[in-house]
C-alpha positions in Angstrom: 93.8 -23.8 175.3 97.5 -24.9 175.0 98.7 -28.2 176.5 97.7 -28.0 180.2 97.4 -24.2 180.1 94.4 -22.0 179.4 95.3 -18.9 177.4 93.2 -15.7 177.4 92.6 -14.0 174.0 90.6 -11.2 172.5 89.1 -12.3 169.2 87.5 -10.3 166.5 85.6 -12.8 164.3 83.4 -12.8 161.2 85.8 -11.5 158.6 86.8 -13.1 155.3 90.3 -11.7 154.8 93.5 -13.3 156.0 93.6 -13.5 159.8 96.1 -11.8 162.1 97.6 -13.2 165.3 98.9 -10.4 167.5 101.5 -11.2 170.2 102.5 -8.7 173.0 105.9 -8.1 174.4 107.6 -9.1 177.7 105.4 -8.3 180.8 102.7 -6.8 178.6 99.2 -7.9 177.7 96.9 -8.5 174.8 94.8 -5.3 175.4 97.7 -3.2 174.1 96.7 -4.4 170.6 93.0 -3.3 170.9 93.2 -0.2 168.7 95.3 -1.9 166.0 93.0 -5.0 166.0 89.8 -2.9 165.6 91.3 -1.3 162.5 92.3 -4.6 161.0 88.9 -6.1 161.7 87.2 -3.1 160.2 89.2 -3.8 157.0 87.8 -7.3 156.9 90.3 -9.4 158.8 89.7 -11.8 161.7 92.1 -11.0 164.5 93.2 -12.6 167.8 95.4 -11.0 170.4 96.6 -13.4 173.1 97.9 -13.1 176.6 101.0 -15.2 176.8 101.3 -17.7 179.6 102.2 -16.0 182.8 100.8 -12.7 181.5 97.4 -10.9 181.8 94.4 -13.2 182.2 96.2 -16.4 181.0 97.2 -19.2 183.3 100.5 -18.7 185.2 102.3 -22.0 185.6 105.6 -22.1 187.5 107.5 -23.7 184.6 108.3 -23.4 180.9 109.1 -19.8 180.2 111.1 -20.5 177.1 110.7 -19.8 173.4 109.9 -23.4 172.5 106.9 -23.5 174.9 105.6 -20.1 174.0 105.6 -20.8 170.3 103.9 -24.1 171.0 101.3 -22.2 172.9 100.8 -19.9 169.9 100.4 -22.8 167.5 97.7 -24.1 169.8 95.9 -20.8 169.7 96.0 -20.7 165.9 94.7 -24.3 165.8 92.0 -23.6 168.3 90.7 -20.6 166.4 91.0 -22.5 163.1 93.0 -19.6 161.6 94.3 -20.6 158.2 97.9 -19.4 157.8 97.5 -16.1 159.7 100.0 -13.2 159.6 101.9 -13.4 162.9 102.6 -10.0 164.4 104.6 -9.4 167.5 105.8 -6.4 169.4 109.3 -6.4 171.1 109.9 -9.9 172.5 106.6 -10.9 170.9 108.2 -10.1 167.6 111.0 -12.5 168.3 108.4 -15.1 169.2 106.6 -14.4 165.9 109.8 -15.0 164.0 110.3 -18.3 165.8 106.6 -19.2 165.0 107.2 -18.4 161.3 110.2 -20.8 161.3 107.8 -23.7 162.1 107.6 -26.0 159.0 104.7 -26.5 156.7 103.8 -22.9 156.1 102.0 -22.5 159.4 101.8 -18.7 159.0 101.6 -16.7 155.8 104.0 -14.0 157.0 105.6 -12.4 160.0 105.8 -8.8 161.2 108.0 -7.5 164.1 107.0 -4.2 165.7 110.2 -2.9 167.2 111.0 -6.5 167.7 111.7 -9.7 165.9 115.4 -8.7 165.4 116.2 -8.2 169.0 119.5 -9.9 169.7 120.5 -8.8 173.2 123.7 -10.9 173.3 125.3 -8.5 170.7 125.1 -5.7 173.2 125.5 -7.8 176.4 127.7 -10.8 175.6 127.4 -11.8 179.3 124.0 -12.8 180.6 124.7 -11.2 184.0 125.2 -7.8 182.4 122.0 -8.1 180.4 120.1 -9.1 183.5 121.5 -6.2 185.5 120.6 -3.7 182.7 117.1 -4.9 181.9 115.7 -6.4 185.1 112.2 -5.0 185.7 111.4 -2.5 188.4 109.8 -3.8 191.6 106.3 -2.3 191.2 104.4 -4.5 193.6 102.8 -2.3 196.3 102.9 0.9 194.2 99.6 2.8 194.0 97.9 2.5 190.6 97.5 6.3 190.5 101.2 6.7 190.7 101.8 4.2 187.9 99.3 6.0 185.8 101.1 9.3 186.4 104.4 7.7 185.3 102.8 6.4 182.0 101.1 9.8 181.3 104.4 11.7 181.9 106.5 9.3 179.8 103.9 9.1 176.9 102.0 12.4 176.7 100.8 11.6 173.2 99.2 8.3 174.1 95.4 8.0 174.1 93.4 7.3 177.3 92.6 3.8 175.8 96.3 3.2 175.3 97.1 4.1 178.9 94.3 1.9 180.2 95.5 -1.0 178.0 99.0 -0.6 179.4 97.8 -0.4 183.0 96.3 -3.9 182.3 99.9 -5.2 182.4 99.3 -5.0 186.2 96.8 -6.5 188.6 95.1 -3.8 190.6 94.5 -5.0 194.2 91.6 -4.0 196.5 93.8 -1.5 198.3 94.6 0.4 195.1 98.1 -0.9 194.7 99.4 -3.0 191.8 101.5 -6.1 191.2 102.7 -7.3 187.8 100.8 -10.2 186.3 104.2 -11.7 185.3 106.2 -12.3 188.4 109.8 -11.1 188.7 111.3 -14.6 188.6 109.3 -15.5 185.5 110.1 -12.2 183.9 113.8 -12.9 184.3 113.4 -16.4 182.9 111.7 -15.1 179.7 114.3 -12.3 179.5 117.0 -15.0 179.6 115.2 -16.8 176.8 115.2 -13.6 174.7 118.9 -13.1 175.4 119.6 -16.6 174.1 117.5 -16.1 170.9 119.4 -15.6 167.7 117.1 -14.1 165.1 120.1 -13.4 162.8 120.3 -17.2 162.4 116.5 -17.8 162.1 115.3 -15.0 159.8 117.5 -16.0 156.8 115.8 -19.5 156.9 112.2 -18.2 156.7 110.2 -19.1 153.6 107.5 -16.5 154.2 107.6 -12.7 153.8 108.8 -10.7 156.8 108.5 -7.1 157.7 110.3 -5.4 160.6 108.9 -2.0 161.6 111.7 -0.4 163.7 111.0 2.5 166.0 113.2 5.5 165.7 113.0 6.0 169.5 111.9 9.4 170.7 112.3 8.5 174.3 115.6 6.8 174.7 117.2 3.4 174.4 115.1 0.3 175.3 117.9 -2.2 174.9 116.5 -3.3 171.5 119.1 -4.0 168.9 118.7 -2.1 165.6 117.9 -4.2 162.5 120.8 -6.4 161.5 121.9 -5.9 157.9 122.7 -9.7 157.8 119.0 -10.6 158.0 117.7 -8.3 155.3 117.3 -9.8 151.9 114.8 -11.3 149.5 111.4 -11.4 151.2 112.5 -9.4 154.2 111.8 -5.6 154.6 112.8 -3.2 157.3 110.8 0.1 157.7 111.2 2.8 160.2 108.6 4.8 162.1 109.4 7.7 164.4 108.0 6.9 167.8 108.6 4.9 171.0 109.0 1.2 171.7 105.3 0.7 172.0 104.5 1.8 168.5 101.3 -0.2 168.4 99.9 1.8 171.4 101.3 5.1 170.4 100.4 5.0 166.7 97.8 2.3 166.1 96.6 3.8 162.9 100.1 3.9 161.3 100.9 0.4 162.5 97.5 -1.0 161.2 98.1 0.7 157.8 101.4 -1.0 157.4 100.0 -4.4 158.5 97.2 -4.1 156.0 99.6 -3.2 153.2 101.8 -6.1 154.2 98.9 -8.6 154.2 97.9 -7.3 150.7 101.3 -7.2 149.1 103.7 -9.0 151.4 
């Protein structure tokens, strides 16, 4: 429970090793982390994957779709679960949120990992917000049959598991008539996209006092608008690795992602 907002989370409890907090990307949901989380838990780590406000099964208030509020929500989740200095992991926009969370004082997290995220600085590619909005505005999916959406996902990602496809379909609410609508409304999506466009990880990452890993996808399926890792933010305590795959590495290659997270937790 964040202040005035109930947040849904999947939690894997009863493990003694350092916990992980897993944060999904823009217009995604916590289920996309299920396969990674199961591997982390099997290795002895407590894990929580949270639906951000406006997403999935979490509350959907009309206001406060900004980075300060989202990171405050995540701090509330960590406190509510009594996680002691977890590793904060985020994919895409969630990676940038994890970076902002790691910048919180008092060593609130032990380390931060961005999965094809964390270093996204959209303003370097689109200096004008209007151009970024035009390029990255989400498709209008409301009213589309869920069977058609499934076919799109299967065609775009033929190497994804059935569980990964189902987890991705959970980004959408399936209505009684078999059509879908995004859990995150179009207006709220645009507001969070604007917050991402305004974020400057190149200014935040050099200030971090915890280890950081950025696992960057060498995209096999085209450009997702994510900026490549900036040389200016690499340095002591900051590592950048590459993994061939698509933007949703945690869905496509959960084993490889989990292996890197476990290595980071052990040696980060």
